[in-house]
C-alpha positions in Angstrom: 12.0 12.2 -0.2 10.1 13.3 -3.4 9.8 11.2 -6.5 12.2 13.5 -8.4 14.7 13.3 -5.6 14.4 9.4 -5.8 15.3 9.6 -9.6 18.3 11.9 -8.8 19.4 9.4 -6.1 19.2 6.6 -8.6 21.2 8.5 -11.2 24.2 8.6 -8.7 23.7 5.2 -7.3 21.9 5.7 -4.2 18.3 4.9 -3.2 16.0 3.7 -0.5 12.3 4.1 0.0 10.1 3.3 3.0 6.6 1.6 3.3 3.7 2.5 5.4 2.6 -1.2 6.2 -0.9 0.3 5.2 -1.4 2.6 8.3 -3.6 5.1 6.7 -6.5 4.7 6.4 -7.7 1.7 8.3 -6.9 -1.8 7.3 -8.8 -4.8 8.6 -12.0 -3.4 10.2 -10.8 -0.5 12.4 -12.1 3.1 12.3 -10.5 6.4 12.5 -10.6 8.4 15.6 -12.8 11.7 16.0 -10.0 13.8 15.1 -9.4 12.1 11.9 -6.2 10.4 12.9 -5.9 6.7 11.5 -6.3 3.9 14.1 -4.9 1.1 12.1 -6.5 -2.1 13.3 -6.7 -5.7 12.1 -10.0 -7.3 12.6 -9.1 -10.9 13.3 -11.6 -13.5 13.8 -13.1 -16.1 11.3 -12.8 -15.9 7.5 -16.1 -14.6 6.4 -15.9 -16.2 3.0 -14.4 -18.9 1.0 -11.4 -18.2 -1.4 -9.7 -20.8 -3.6 -6.5 -22.6 -2.3 -3.1 -21.1 -3.5 -1.1 -23.1 -5.9 1.7 -23.2 -3.4 3.3 -21.0 -0.6 2.6 -17.5 -1.7 5.8 -16.4 0.0 8.1 -19.0 -1.4 11.2 -17.2 -2.0 12.9 -19.9 -4.2 11.1 -18.7 -7.3 9.6 -15.8 -9.0 5.7 -15.6 -8.4 3.4 -14.4 -11.2 0.7 -11.8 -10.1 -1.7 -10.3 -12.6 -4.1 -7.6 -11.5 -7.2 -6.6 -13.5 -9.1 -3.6 -12.7 -10.7 -0.6 -14.5 -8.1 1.5 -16.2 -9.3 4.7 -14.4 -8.7 2.8 -11.0 -5.2 1.8 -12.1 -4.3 5.2 -13.2 -5.6 6.6 -9.9 -3.2 4.4 -8.0 -0.3 5.4 -10.2 -1.2 9.1 -9.7 -2.2 8.6 -6.1 -5.5 10.7 -6.7 -7.9 8.9 -4.4 -6.0 8.4 -1.3 -6.5 5.1 0.4 -9.7 4.1 -1.2 -9.9 0.3 -1.9 -10.4 -0.2 -5.6 -12.0 -3.4 -6.9 -9.9 -5.7 -8.7 -9.2 -9.3 -9.5 -5.9 -10.7 -8.7 -4.3 -13.9 -10.3 -1.6 -15.3 -8.1 0.4 -18.1 -9.7 -2.5 -19.0 -11.9 -5.2 -19.0 -9.1 -7.9 -16.4 -9.7 -9.1 -14.4 -6.6 -12.1 -12.1 -7.5 -13.1 -8.9 -6.0 -10.1 -7.8 -3.9 -9.3 -4.4 -2.8 -6.2 -2.6 -4.0 -4.7 0.8 -3.0 -1.4 2.6 -3.2 1.1 2.1 -0.1 4.3 3.5 1.0 5.7 6.7 2.3 8.7 8.2 0.6 8.1 6.3 -2.5 4.3 7.0 -2.6 4.6 9.9 -5.0 2.1 10.8 -7.9 3.7 9.3 -11.1 5.8 6.7 -9.6 5.7 3.9 -12.1 6.7 1.4 -9.5 4.0 2.4 -6.9 3.8 0.0 -4.0 0.3 -1.4 -3.3 -1.7 -3.1 -0.8 -3.9 -5.9 -1.8 -6.7 -6.7 0.6 -8.6 -10.0 0.2 -11.5 -9.2 2.5 -11.8 -5.5 1.6 -15.4 -5.8 0.5 -18.4 -7.6 2.3 -18.5 -11.3 1.9 -15.0 -11.7 0.6 -12.7 -13.9 2.6 -8.9 -14.3 3.1 -6.5 -16.0 0.5 -3.7 -18.5 1.9 -4.7 -17.5 5.5 -3.9 -13.8 4.8 -6.1 -10.7 4.8 -3.6 -8.3 3.3 -0.3 -8.5 1.3 2.1 -5.9 0.3 3.5 -5.6 -3.4 6.4 -3.4 -3.5 8.1 -1.9 -6.6 11.5 -1.1 -5.1 12.0 2.1 -7.2 14.9 3.4 -5.2 16.9 0.2 -4.9 19.2 -0.5 -7.6 20.1 -3.8 -6.3 16.4 -4.8 -6.0 17.5 -6.9 -3.1 18.5 -4.9 0.1 15.4 -5.8 2.2 15.4 -9.4 1.2 19.0 -9.5 2.3 18.3 -7.7 5.5 15.5 -10.0 6.4 17.8 -12.9 5.6 19.9 -11.7 8.3 17.1 -10.7 10.9 15.4 -14.0 10.5 18.3 -15.8 12.2 17.5 -13.8 15.5 14.0 -12.5 15.5 10.6 -13.1 14.0 10.7 -11.6 10.4 8.2 -11.0 7.5 8.6 -13.3 4.6 9.3 -11.8 1.2 9.6 -13.1 -2.4 10.1 -12.0 -5.9 7.2 -11.3 -8.2 6.5 -10.6 -11.9 3.7 -8.3 -12.1 1.3 -7.6 -14.9 -1.6 -5.2 -14.8 -4.5 -5.2 -17.1 -2.3 -7.3 -19.5 0.7 -4.8 -19.5 4.0 -6.0 -17.9 5.2 -4.0 -14.9 8.2 -5.9 -14.1 9.9 -6.9 -11.0 8.2 -6.3 -7.5 8.4 -8.2 -4.3 5.5 -9.6 -2.1 5.8 -9.0 1.5 4.0 -10.5 4.5 2.6 -7.7 6.8 2.6 -7.8 10.5 -1.0 -8.4 11.5 -3.1 -10.9 13.5 -2.2 -13.7 11.1 1.4 -13.4 11.1 1.4 -12.8 14.8 -0.5 -16.0 15.3 2.1 -17.9 13.4 4.9 -16.6 15.6 3.5 -16.4 19.1 1.2 -18.1 21.6 -2.5 -17.1 21.4 -4.6 -15.3 22.4 -2.9 -12.3 20.5 -1.8 -9.2 22.5 -1.7 -5.6 20.9 0.6 -5.0 18.0 2.0 -1.5 17.3 4.0 0.2 14.6 6.3 2.8 16.2 5.9 6.1 14.7 8.5 8.5 15.7 7.6 10.9 12.8 4.1 11.3 11.5 3.6 13.2 8.4 0.9 15.6 8.7 0.1 15.1 12.2 2.9 15.5 14.7 6.1 16.9 13.1 8.4 15.2 15.4 7.5 13.0 18.3 11.0 12.3 19.3 11.6 9.3 21.5 8.4 7.1 21.2 9.5 5.1 24.3 9.5 8.1 26.4 7.1 7.9 29.4 4.5 10.6 29.1 2.2 9.9 31.9 -0.5 7.0 32.6 -3.0 8.0 30.1 -2.9 5.6 27.1 -4.2 8.3 24.9 -0.8 9.9 25.3 0.7 7.2 23.1 -2.1 5.8 21.0 -2.4 6.3 18.0 0.8 8.0 17.8 3.5 7.3 18.3 2.1 3.7 19.2 0.0 3.0 16.1 -2.4 -0.1 16.7 -2.5 -2.8 14.2 -4.9 -5.5 15.9 -8.5 -4.9 17.0 -9.8 -6.9 19.9 -6.4 -7.8 21.3 -6.3 -9.8 24.5 -5.0 -6.8 26.3 -5.8 -3.1 25.8 -3.6 0.0 25.1 -3.4 0.5 28.9 -0.4 -1.8 28.8 1.9 0.7 27.4 2.2 3.6 30.1 3.3 1.1 32.9 5.6 -0.6 30.6 7.4 2.6 29.6 7.3 4.0 33.2 9.2 0.7 34.3 11.5 0.8 31.4 12.8 4.3 32.1 14.3 2.9 35.5 17.1 1.5 33.6 18.7 -2.0 32.8 16.5 -3.9 35.2 13.4 -2.1 33.9 14.3 -2.9 30.4 14.7 -6.6 31.1 11.4 -6.4 32.9 9.5 -5.0 30.1 11.1 -6.2 26.8 12.2 -9.6 25.5 15.8 -8.8 25.9 17.0 -11.6 23.9 15.1 -10.5 20.9 15.9 -6.9 21.5 19.7 -7.6 21.4 19.2 -9.8 18.4 17.3 -7.2 16.6 20.0 -4.4 17.3 22.7 -6.7 16.4 21.2 -7.5 13.1 20.5 -3.7 12.6 24.2 -3.1 13.0 25.2 -6.0 10.9 23.3 -4.8 7.9 23.8 -1.1 8.7 20.2 -0.2 8.8 19.8 3.6 9.1 16.1 3.4 10.1 14.3 1.3 12.7 15.0 1.5 16.5 18.1 3.6 16.0 17.2 5.4 13.0 19.2 8.6 11.5 16.1 10.9 11.2 13.5 9.5 13.5 12.6 6.1 15.4 10.7 4.3 12.6 10.2 1.3 10.6 9.7 -1.4 13.3 6.9 -2.9 15.3 6.4 -3.7 19.0 4.3 -6.7 20.0 2.9 -7.1 23.6 3.1 -10.8 24.2 0.3 -11.5 26.9 2.1 -14.9 27.7 5.2 -13.2 28.9 4.0 -9.6 29.7 6.8 -8.1 27.6 7.3 -6.3 24.4 9.0 -7.9 21.5 10.5 -5.8 18.7 9.8 -6.9 15.3 11.7 -5.6 11.9 9.8 -3.9 9.1 10.7 -2.0 5.9 14.5 -2.8 6.1 15.4 -1.3 2.7 17.6 1.5 4.1 20.6 -0.9 4.6 23.8 -1.9 3.0 24.6 1.7 2.2 21.3 2.6 0.4 21.8 6.4 0.7 25.5 6.3 0.0 26.8 5.9 3.6 30.1 4.5 4.2 30.4 1.2 6.0 32.1 2.5 9.1 29.0 3.3 11.0 29.8 3.1 14.8 28.3 0.1 16.7 26.2 2.5 19.0 25.5 5.1 16.3 22.0 6.8 17.1 21.5 4.7 20.3 20.9 8.0 22.2 17.6 8.7 20.2 15.5 6.1 22.0 15.2 4.5 25.5 15.9 0.8 24.7 19.2 1.1 22.7 20.3 3.9 25.2 19.9 1.6 28.1 21.8 -1.2 26.2 24.7 1.4 25.4 24.9 2.6 29.0 24.9 -0.7 30.9 28.1 -2.6 31.0 26.3 -6.0 31.0 23.9 -5.3 28.3 26.7 -3.7 26.3 28.7 -6.7 26.5 25.8 -9.0 25.6 25.0 -6.7 22.6 28.5 -6.9 21.2 28.6 -10.7 21.7 25.3 -10.9 19.8 26.9 -9.0 16.7 29.5 -11.7 16.8 26.8 -14.3 16.8 24.9 -12.7 14.0 28.2 -12.7 11.8 28.8 -16.4 12.8 25.2 -17.3 11.9 25.4 -15.4 8.5 29.1 -15.3 7.6 29.9 -12.9 4.9 30.3 -15.9 2.3 26.7 -16.9 3.2 25.5 -13.3 2.9 27.2 -12.9 -0.5 25.9 -16.3 -1.6 22.3 -15.2 -0.8 22.9 -12.0 -2.8 24.0 -14.1 -5.7 20.9 -16.5 -5.4 18.6 -13.5 -5.4 20.3 -11.9 -8.4 20.2 -15.1 -10.4 16.5 -15.6 -9.6 15.5 -12.0 -10.5 18.0 -11.2 -13.3 15.8 -11.8 -16.2 12.7 -10.3 -14.7 14.6 -7.1 -13.8 16.2 -7.0 -17.3 12.7 -7.3 -18.8 11.2 -4.8 -16.5 9.9 -2.1 -18.8 9.1 0.6 -16.2 11.9 0.3 -13.8 13.6 4.0 -13.4 17.1 2.9 -13.9 19.1 0.9 -16.6 20.2 -2.8 -16.5 23.7 -1.5 -16.1 22.6 0.3 -13.0 21.0 -2.9 -11.6 24.3 -4.8 -12.2 26.2 -2.1 -10.4 23.7 -2.0 -7.6 24.1 -5.8 -7.0 27.8 -5.8 -6.9 27.8 -2.5 -4.7 25.7 -4.3 -2.0 28.0 -7.4 -2.0 31.1 -5.1 -1.8 29.5 -3.0 1.0 28.5 -6.1 3.0 32.2 -7.4 3.0 33.4 -3.9 4.1 30.8 -3.7 6.7 31.7 -7.1 8.3 35.5 -6.1 8.1 34.7 -2.9 10.1 32.6 -4.7 12.7 35.3 -7.3 13.2 37.9 -4.4 13.8 35.5 -2.7 16.3 34.9 -5.9 18.1 38.5 -6.8 18.2 38.1 -10.0 16.3 
């Protein structure tokens, strides 16, 4: 979606933009392959330098964090206009009053990464330059401007639901200032990398991949990323299986046999994927009506797969869940198995009677874990938290009235979605 199209969508009350999780070029110490395709990796290892301690949890979602960026005006303008690709610009970041010198900043995003986007998403890399260490145990964070989401809360609400079933990134509200100029409401998002994996899984860490059903500028349409394409790992890496951890305990050679076994059907799926988390992910996807991810409308995108060496299985992880709750004007009556034919794991779930039954039970469990009253209460909490920051935001590409409309729309949509699901499930 072009920036002009985003603005058109905003004008009629729709939106949604995706995020690249920093895939191009390399983050964290990896290198591009000989053909120029980015191999996104995460260096891991010891913190090479000392940074100050944070004032508090940097992802505390009970408050609005204050982030100030200071960099040369030319560097900042190059981020807004996206004129220097993924070059890391030198900057100082002040995070809730704690000053961290010489960090790297660059643009981020996919559909929202358009020249002139006043709410350009950014990556901040604390160890981008030699001798610079991590901050709060993190190498990289994402700061997202949410230009296409009138409610300014879709992803946070979706993650609120996903978090009841699967490992999920943390996200919190931010008031951003750049070179003394207020840029308004953003969110700060935890990325999937060696640090976040270590917090969720036993060590040593296995390989982590962002699944890329569609790669702009390289392969126009890969199709099903889970399709077995033969025994050579190069048939999968770096696309559609884009690596995000360097020096993992296992290599990319785990992918072909996993997909070969998975292709055999339900038994193969249970042998190769953490089925409990897969069903939890799919159920959450359905509850929030995610039109991206493992069962996406246009391609199989916006999720990760982690190979857990302790189990020998893949674990699906949510990412970039902003195309939810009717973000593009969809009606809430999307079928429980919509787009399941587009990739192997959901297709197997759909076609196996036992897995189908377990999946539908899991949707019921998700709605029990997050009743509509709890989901709407969370929307109210976020609204009250960010209201003043959003109203004071001088660069958001929509009005305060549109923000109010978006907030109420999300609550109404969620209630209608739950009603539809209860009808489909016979509840």
